[in-house]
C-alpha positions as CSV (number, residue, x, y, z in Angstrom):
1,M,155.7,51.4,-19.9
2,A,154.3,54.4,-20.0
3,K,153.5,56.2,-23.6
4,L,155.0,59.4,-23.5
5,K,152.8,63.1,-24.5
6,I,154.4,65.2,-26.5
7,K,154.6,69.0,-24.9
8,S,153.9,72.1,-27.3
9,N,156.2,74.8,-27.3
10,R,155.0,76.6,-24.8
11,G,156.7,80.1,-26.5
12,A,155.0,79.5,-29.5
13,A,151.5,78.2,-27.6
14,K,151.4,81.8,-26.4
15,R,152.0,84.1,-29.8
16,F,150.4,81.4,-32.5
17,K,146.7,80.5,-32.7
18,K,145.4,77.5,-34.9
19,T,142.9,78.5,-37.8
20,A,141.3,76.7,-40.6
21,K,143.7,77.3,-43.0
22,G,146.9,77.5,-40.4
23,F,147.7,79.8,-38.1
24,K,147.3,83.2,-37.2
25,H,149.5,85.5,-35.0
26,K,150.1,89.4,-34.1
27,Q,152.0,91.6,-35.9
28,S,155.2,93.1,-34.4
29,F,155.9,96.5,-34.5
30,R,153.0,98.2,-32.4
31,S,153.9,97.5,-28.7
32,H,155.9,100.8,-27.6
33,I,157.7,103.7,-29.6
34,L,154.3,104.5,-31.3
35,T,154.7,108.3,-30.8
36,H,156.9,108.6,-34.0
37,K,154.9,106.0,-36.0
38,S,152.4,107.8,-38.4
39,T,148.6,107.3,-37.8
40,K,148.0,105.1,-41.0
41,R,151.0,102.5,-39.8
42,K,149.5,102.0,-36.5
43,R,146.3,101.3,-37.6
44,Q,147.7,98.8,-40.4
45,L,149.9,96.7,-37.5
46,R,146.3,96.3,-35.9
47,G,144.6,93.0,-36.0
48,M,145.9,89.6,-36.4
49,K,147.8,88.2,-39.5
50,Q,148.0,84.9,-41.3
51,L,151.1,83.2,-40.9
52,H,153.1,82.7,-44.0
53,A,153.0,79.2,-46.3
54,A,156.9,78.9,-45.4
55,D,156.7,78.9,-42.3
56,R,153.4,76.7,-41.6
57,Q,154.6,73.1,-41.4
58,L,157.7,74.8,-38.5
59,I,154.9,75.7,-36.5
60,A,152.9,73.0,-36.7
61,R,155.7,70.6,-35.4
62,M,156.3,73.4,-32.4
63,L,152.6,73.0,-31.4
64,P,151.5,69.3,-32.2
65,N,148.5,69.6,-29.4
66,L,146.8,72.1,-31.4
């Protein structure tokens, strides 16, 4: 009998990247309608953020192969 492989959740795989401390993700509210948002707000939304510790186990279950 063949051994079944566990598949990663493809939606989660596109949104989260594994790091030494957990997972990182892009912040929301930065993709469109940027004209009414302040420069300071847009600047603070740049870059990747660390996933909250409470969500780490849930994302780890979706991404078993990372």
